[in-house]
N, CA, C and O of each residue as an XYZ file, in Angstrom:
428
protein
N     216.112     14.507    128.111
C     216.914     13.854    127.322
C     217.310     12.507    127.953
O     217.802     12.540    129.081
N     217.157     11.437    127.390
C     217.485     10.107    128.006
C     218.997     10.020    128.212
O     219.839     10.516    127.463
N     219.235      9.303    129.361
C     220.684      9.088    129.768
C     221.139      7.788    129.056
O     220.350      6.873    128.816
N     222.399      7.757    128.745
C     222.949      6.474    128.260
C     222.900      5.425    129.341
O     223.289      5.687    130.479
N     222.444      4.279    129.016
C     222.451      3.158    129.831
C     223.766      2.341    129.719
O     224.529      2.582    128.783
N     224.072      1.358    130.661
C     225.305      0.748    130.551
C     225.266     -0.261    129.307
O     226.332     -0.648    128.829
N     224.081     -0.674    128.797
C     224.094     -1.510    127.652
C     224.441     -0.658    126.463
O     225.041     -1.182    125.525
N     224.096      0.671    126.425
C     224.431      1.585    125.349
C     225.824      1.781    125.323
O     226.454      1.756    124.265
N     226.378      1.985    126.488
C     227.917      2.206    126.618
C     228.646      1.001    126.219
O     229.690      1.098    125.574
N     228.126     -0.196    126.586
C     228.829     -1.464    126.090
C     228.697     -1.556    124.715
O     229.721     -1.888    124.117
N     227.587     -1.323    123.983
C     227.444     -1.372    122.667
C     228.271     -0.451    121.819
O     228.610     -0.734    120.670
N     228.623      0.810    122.517
C     229.588      1.726    121.960
C     230.982      1.151    121.952
O     231.720      1.259    120.972
N     231.335      0.523    123.097
C     232.645     -0.048    123.247
C     232.916     -1.185    122.237
O     233.988     -1.281    121.640
N     231.869     -2.055    122.077
C     231.961     -3.119    121.116
C     232.096     -2.594    119.667
O     232.859     -3.122    118.858
N     231.322     -1.538    119.383
C     231.430     -1.108    118.027
C     232.799     -0.427    117.726
O     233.306     -0.533    116.610
N     233.391      0.271    118.729
C     234.662      0.817    118.608
C     235.725     -0.275    118.455
O     236.661     -0.183    117.661
N     235.514     -1.320    119.275
C     236.480     -2.500    119.162
C     236.412     -3.095    117.790
O     237.459     -3.441    117.242
N     235.274     -3.238    117.206
C     235.120     -3.857    115.888
C     235.698     -2.940    114.888
O     236.314     -3.428    113.939
N     235.560     -1.624    115.004
C     236.137     -0.692    114.147
C     237.646     -0.771    114.103
O     238.255     -0.747    113.034
N     238.248     -0.866    115.295
C     239.674     -0.998    115.396
C     240.174     -2.411    114.792
O     241.184     -2.449    114.089
N     239.484     -3.483    115.069
C     239.784     -4.766    114.478
C     239.754     -4.632    112.962
O     240.724     -5.016    112.308
N     238.715     -4.120    112.394
C     238.517     -4.094    110.951
C     239.686     -3.165    110.438
O     240.241     -3.459    109.380
N     240.069     -2.078    111.138
C     241.236     -1.198    110.588
C     242.453     -2.013    110.686
O     243.256     -1.884    109.762
N     242.732     -2.807    111.609
C     244.071     -3.663    111.725
C     243.933     -4.693    110.636
O     244.974     -4.955    110.033
N     242.826     -5.328    110.271
C     242.769     -6.382    109.317
C     242.904     -5.763    107.801
O     243.470     -6.366    106.890
N     242.332     -4.541    107.676
C     242.541     -3.833    106.429
C     243.973     -3.439    106.134
O     244.505     -3.602    105.035
N     244.570     -2.899    107.216
C     246.083     -2.618    107.159
C     246.904     -3.785    106.732
O     247.879     -3.643    105.994
N     246.505     -4.972    107.206
C     247.240     -6.110    106.920
C     246.907     -6.537    105.514
O     247.820     -6.953    104.800
N     245.663     -6.465    105.054
C     245.334     -6.703    103.699
C     246.101     -5.970    102.635
O     246.444     -6.469    101.564
N     246.352     -4.668    103.051
C     247.124     -3.755    102.166
C     248.498     -4.249    101.971
O     249.109     -4.013    100.928
N     249.069     -5.020    103.073
C     250.461     -5.503    102.955
C     250.638     -6.675    101.987
O     251.740     -6.964    101.521
N     249.563     -7.310    101.714
C     249.524     -8.631    100.909
C     250.402     -8.498     99.628
O     251.171     -9.396     99.286
N     250.254     -7.363     98.955
C     250.870     -7.168     97.610
C     251.895     -6.127     97.638
O     252.353     -5.662     96.594
N     252.310     -5.705     98.920
C     253.411     -4.778     99.088
C     254.718     -5.410     99.170
O     254.915     -6.585     99.477
N     255.668     -4.467     98.849
C     257.118     -5.111     99.026
C     257.270     -5.241    100.632
O     256.728     -4.446    101.400
N     258.051     -6.310    101.046
C     258.212     -6.494    102.402
C     259.478     -5.773    102.884
O     260.546     -6.332    103.136
N     259.213     -4.411    102.984
C     260.374     -3.696    103.488
C     260.396     -3.529    104.914
O     259.606     -4.221    105.557
N     261.230     -2.657    105.590
C     261.225     -2.570    106.977
C     260.061     -2.173    107.665
O     259.875     -2.554    108.821
N     259.170     -1.368    107.013
C     257.880     -0.960    107.596
C     256.962     -2.048    107.536
O     256.274     -2.281    108.530
N     256.859     -2.715    106.558
C     255.996     -3.922    106.525
C     256.371     -5.032    107.432
O     255.485     -5.712    107.951
N     257.654     -5.265    107.662
C     258.073     -6.136    108.640
C     257.753     -5.739    110.043
O     257.411     -6.608    110.845
N     257.839     -4.518    110.382
C     257.498     -3.864    111.639
C     256.009     -4.174    111.896
O     255.631     -4.673    112.956
N     255.196     -3.863    110.899
C     253.772     -3.993    110.973
C     253.323     -5.493    111.307
O     252.442     -5.759    112.124
N     254.023     -6.411    110.590
C     253.753     -7.811    110.958
C     254.266     -8.216    112.350
O     253.685     -9.071    113.018
N     255.248     -7.648    112.718
C     255.846     -8.089    114.126
C     254.749     -7.516    115.121
O     254.407     -8.234    116.061
N     254.197     -6.296    114.969
C     253.226     -5.727    115.825
C     251.854     -6.600    115.815
O     251.187     -6.866    116.815
N     251.591     -6.965    114.570
C     250.379     -7.740    114.419
C     250.484     -9.087    115.073
O     249.475     -9.589    115.568
N     251.650     -9.708    115.106
C     251.799    -10.951    115.834
C     251.785    -10.861    117.332
O     251.676    -11.869    118.030
N     251.903     -9.577    117.853
C     251.777     -9.251    119.296
C     250.420     -8.868    119.713
O     250.095     -8.695    120.888
N     249.537     -8.726    118.557
C     248.179     -8.112    118.860
C     247.364     -9.135    119.796
O     247.637    -10.335    119.820
N     246.346     -8.558    120.560
C     245.480     -9.306    121.326
C     244.435    -10.207    120.465
O     243.937    -11.261    120.863
N     244.224     -9.650    119.335
C     243.183    -10.355    118.410
C     243.783    -11.592    117.744
O     244.771    -11.499    117.016
N     243.152    -12.794    118.011
C     243.748    -13.912    117.333
C     243.607    -13.832    115.740
O     244.367    -14.432    114.981
N     242.583    -13.049    115.337
C     242.293    -12.743    113.907
C     243.448    -11.953    113.280
O     243.865    -12.204    112.149
N     243.911    -11.057    114.010
C     245.020    -10.217    113.445
C     246.331    -11.094    113.430
O     247.089    -11.069    112.460
N     246.556    -11.830    114.486
C     247.751    -12.646    114.483
C     247.655    -13.754    113.401
O     248.669    -14.092    112.791
N     246.467    -14.316    113.158
C     246.387    -15.260    112.089
C     246.593    -14.642    110.744
O     247.266    -15.258    109.918
N     246.110    -13.561    110.472
C     246.314    -12.879    109.188
C     247.793    -12.509    108.931
O     248.310    -12.707    107.831
N     248.456    -11.970    109.967
C     249.911    -11.756    109.941
C     250.627    -13.006    109.656
O     251.527    -13.009    108.816
N     250.291    -14.076    110.299
C     251.095    -15.322    110.025
C     250.823    -15.781    108.561
O     251.735    -16.271    107.895
N     249.605    -15.625    108.079
C     249.372    -16.076    106.638
C     250.237    -15.163    105.741
O     250.925    -15.701    104.874
N     250.251    -13.951    105.873
C     251.096    -13.068    105.068
C     252.633    -13.548    105.212
O     253.349    -13.748    104.230
N     253.021    -13.696    106.437
C     254.525    -14.180    106.667
C     254.839    -15.569    105.892
O     255.925    -15.776    105.351
N     253.921    -16.364    105.897
C     254.098    -17.651    105.193
C     254.122    -17.455    103.726
O     255.044    -17.917    103.053
N     253.173    -16.809    103.220
C     253.076    -16.534    101.822
C     254.343    -15.701    101.174
O     254.749    -15.899    100.029
N     254.885    -14.765    102.063
C     256.105    -14.119    101.603
C     257.379    -14.650    102.061
O     258.439    -14.064    101.840
N     257.291    -15.849    102.751
C     258.466    -16.624    103.136
C     259.363    -15.764    103.826
O     260.538    -15.636    103.483
N     258.780    -15.093    104.914
C     259.614    -14.149    105.813
C     260.126    -14.995    106.999
O     259.623    -14.847    108.112
N     261.126    -15.885    106.772
C     261.713    -16.704    107.834
C     262.243    -15.953    109.003
O     262.353    -16.479    110.110
N     262.604    -14.600    108.728
C     263.127    -13.796    109.729
C     262.057    -13.635    110.935
O     262.411    -13.226    112.041
N     260.986    -13.919    110.692
C     259.859    -13.587    111.743
C     259.487    -15.076    112.350
O     258.473    -15.187    113.040
N     260.208    -16.057    112.118
C     259.817    -17.388    112.672
C     259.838    -17.389    114.276
O     258.996    -18.003    114.931
N     260.832    -16.677    114.820
C     260.925    -16.555    116.328
C     259.683    -15.771    116.840
O     259.082    -16.144    117.846
N     259.346    -14.770    116.185
C     258.144    -14.004    116.591
C     256.813    -14.932    116.468
O     255.929    -14.896    117.324
N     256.767    -15.645    115.485
C     255.596    -16.410    115.326
C     255.565    -17.598    116.336
O     254.481    -18.034    116.724
N     256.706    -18.104    116.748
C     256.681    -19.063    117.798
C     256.424    -18.430    119.009
O     255.798    -19.068    119.856
N     256.789    -17.292    119.252
C     256.397    -16.508    120.665
C     254.899    -16.308    120.569
O     254.203    -16.558    121.553
N     254.401    -15.903    119.522
C     252.878    -15.683    119.375
C     252.147    -16.938    119.668
O     251.148    -16.908    120.386
N     252.599    -18.056    119.143
C     251.982    -19.422    119.321
C     251.963    -19.796    120.867
O     250.978    -20.223    121.469
N     253.168    -19.573    121.379
C     253.235    -19.796    122.873
C     252.303    -18.944    123.732
O     251.715    -19.432    124.697
N     252.182    -17.757    123.397
C     251.339    -16.824    124.184
C     249.926    -17.186    123.921
O     249.139    -17.184    124.867
N     249.526    -17.498    122.725
C     248.098    -17.910    122.502
C     247.774    -19.190    123.057
O     246.589    -19.448    123.268
N     248.727    -20.084    123.339
C     248.465    -21.343    123.894
C     248.194    -21.288    125.443
O     247.611    -22.208    126.018
N     248.600    -20.279    126.019
C     248.222    -19.971    127.528
C     246.858    -19.536    127.633
O     246.585    -18.437    127.149
N     245.936    -20.224    128.195
C     244.495    -19.878    128.182
C     244.017    -19.800    126.839
O     243.329    -18.847    126.473
N     244.338    -20.742    126.077
C     243.989    -20.840    124.545
C     242.418    -20.651    124.327
O     242.026    -19.950    123.394
N     241.576    -21.240    125.139
C     240.168    -21.099    124.893
C     239.786    -19.686    124.901
O     238.926    -19.291    124.114
N     240.365    -18.880    125.739
C     239.984    -17.369    125.749
C     240.806    -16.676    124.668
O     240.215    -15.869    123.950
N     242.066    -16.895    124.481
C     242.883    -16.116    123.618
C     242.710    -16.569    122.127
O     242.841    -15.707    121.258
N     242.449    -17.753    121.799
C     242.353    -18.094    120.447
C     241.331    -19.185    120.400
O     241.666    -20.331    120.099
N     239.986    -18.840    120.712
C     238.978    -19.841    120.838
C     238.782    -20.646    119.639
O     238.388    -21.804    119.773
N     239.015    -20.163    118.472
C     238.841    -21.008    117.177
C     240.036    -21.699    116.611
O     240.053    -22.369    115.579
N     241.152    -21.424    117.508
C     242.556    -21.897    117.004
C     242.994    -21.384    115.710
O     243.923    -21.937    115.122
N     242.363    -20.312    115.193
C     242.802    -19.860    113.923
C     244.074    -19.310    113.882
O     244.746    -19.433    112.858
N     244.545    -18.657    114.958
C     245.877    -17.936    114.905
C     246.964    -19.219    115.047
O     247.919    -19.324    114.277
N     246.730    -20.055    115.989
C     247.648    -21.138    116.107
C     247.794    -21.958    114.809
O     248.913    -22.237    114.379
N     246.662    -22.344    114.185
C     246.697    -23.134    112.949
C     247.490    -22.276    111.910
O     248.370    -22.816    111.240
N     247.197    -20.950    111.762
C     247.818    -20.153    110.684
C     249.387    -19.984    111.024
O     250.210    -19.933    110.110
N     249.722    -19.908    112.239
C     251.141    -19.952    112.695
C     251.773    -21.269    112.320
O     252.846    -21.248    111.717
N     251.252    -22.297    112.597
C     251.787    -23.750    112.392
C     251.903    -23.815    110.828
O     252.953    -24.258    110.361
N     250.935    -23.420    110.015
C     251.024    -23.597    108.632
C     252.091    -22.791    107.987
O     252.782    -23.212    107.059
N     252.198    -21.568    108.542
C     253.283    -20.588    108.084
C     254.638    -21.082    108.436
O     255.562    -20.954    107.633
N     254.807    -21.646    109.607
C     256.106    -22.223    110.040
C     256.342    -23.355    109.093
O     257.485    -23.461    108.648
N     255.518    -24.137    108.752
C     255.559    -25.388    107.809
C     255.997    -24.744    106.474
O     256.913    -25.311    105.879
N     255.503    -23.724    105.974
C     255.782    -23.138    104.743
C     257.249    -22.769    104.601
O     257.893    -22.880    103.557
N     257.747    -22.280    105.860
C     259.098    -21.706    105.929
C     260.312    -22.837    105.901
O     261.503    -22.593    105.704
N     259.744    -24.068    106.135
C     260.725    -25.070    106.308
C     261.469    -25.298    104.985
O     262.369    -26.136    104.919
């Protein structure tokens, strides 16, 4: 029986990471039309702290759409965190742009 190579192991890790990312994005998509109760707010707070710039961006979009100005401090913190080593943390600037747009919508 052939043994797993390091490239096979790396592919498995990438596949699992992609599955986790897709699950987080699907959970956020489910929030779009949901009432913004305490559970939804908590999920958005957690999403703003996520390592994935895509998850942070999606959370910011939802926050802006629902006018959740109670989360503006958390969005500012996420923006600051993503600005440190931004090329690595938010290479497409999608999260920072989504946060800036959401904060503008909250004005």
